[in-house]
C-alpha positions in Angstrom: 78.7 312.3 99.6 77.7 310.5 102.8 74.7 308.6 103.2 73.1 307.0 106.5 71.1 303.9 106.1 68.5 302.9 109.4 66.6 299.7 110.1 64.5 299.6 112.4 63.2 303.4 111.0 64.0 302.5 107.7 65.1 305.4 105.4 68.3 306.4 103.4 69.3 309.9 104.2 71.7 311.3 101.7 74.5 314.1 102.8 76.4 316.4 100.1 77.9 318.1 102.4 80.9 316.4 104.5 80.8 318.9 107.5 77.1 318.4 108.1 75.8 318.6 111.9 74.0 315.8 111.2 77.0 313.0 110.0 78.5 314.1 113.6 75.9 313.8 115.8 75.2 309.7 114.2 79.0 309.6 114.9 78.6 307.5 118.2 81.5 304.6 119.3 81.1 301.9 117.2 79.6 303.0 114.3 79.3 301.0 111.3 80.9 303.2 108.6 81.5 302.0 105.0 83.7 303.9 102.6 83.5 303.2 98.8 85.2 304.4 96.1 85.1 302.9 92.1 88.2 300.6 93.2 86.1 298.8 96.2 82.9 299.3 95.0 82.6 295.7 93.9 83.5 294.3 97.6 80.7 296.2 98.5 78.2 294.6 96.3 79.2 291.3 96.9 78.9 291.7 100.3 75.5 292.7 99.9 74.8 290.4 97.7 76.6 287.4 100.2 74.6 289.0 103.3 77.5 289.6 104.9 76.4 293.3 105.8 73.6 292.5 107.9 70.9 294.8 110.0 68.3 294.3 113.1 66.9 296.0 115.3 69.7 296.4 118.3 72.7 298.4 118.9 75.3 297.8 116.4 73.1 296.5 113.6 70.6 299.1 113.2 72.2 301.3 111.2 75.4 302.0 108.9 77.0 305.3 107.1 78.3 304.8 103.6 80.8 307.1 102.3 80.5 307.4 98.4 83.1 308.9 96.3 83.0 307.7 92.9 83.6 310.1 89.7 79.8 311.7 90.1 77.3 312.7 92.0 74.8 310.2 89.6 76.7 307.3 90.1 76.8 308.1 93.6 73.1 308.5 93.7 72.9 305.5 91.4 74.7 303.3 94.3 72.3 304.4 96.8 69.4 303.0 95.0 71.1 300.0 94.1 71.9 299.6 97.3 68.3 299.8 98.6 67.1 297.3 96.1 69.7 295.1 96.8 69.2 295.2 101.0 65.6 295.4 100.1 65.8 291.8 98.9 66.3 290.5 102.3 65.2 293.1 104.5 61.4 294.2 103.5 61.3 297.4 105.8 64.2 299.0 103.5 63.1 298.3 100.5 60.4 301.1 100.1 62.3 303.2 102.4 62.5 306.6 101.4 65.6 308.4 99.7 66.1 311.9 101.3 68.2 314.8 101.0 69.3 316.7 103.6 72.2 318.8 102.7 
């Protein structure tokens, strides 16, 4: 699953199909991408809690793609909600941003 997080226009978009055109459209040079597996999940959560993953309304910090490969779809969607809760503590626009499934 791929998740796109946009800060200036706060929303989370979930993409289940890796061949989705929208994923390719956002593949701009310098795009921030994080890959999460069961082995790297703790690292990502630690970075988010420590404020090491930043957002701002400027190029390079305005969005983030997260590739999530956990054991089940429920775990992956659960992580999206946890990320929203954690990021929303520091970035209020993300706290109640819609989470939509695209494809």
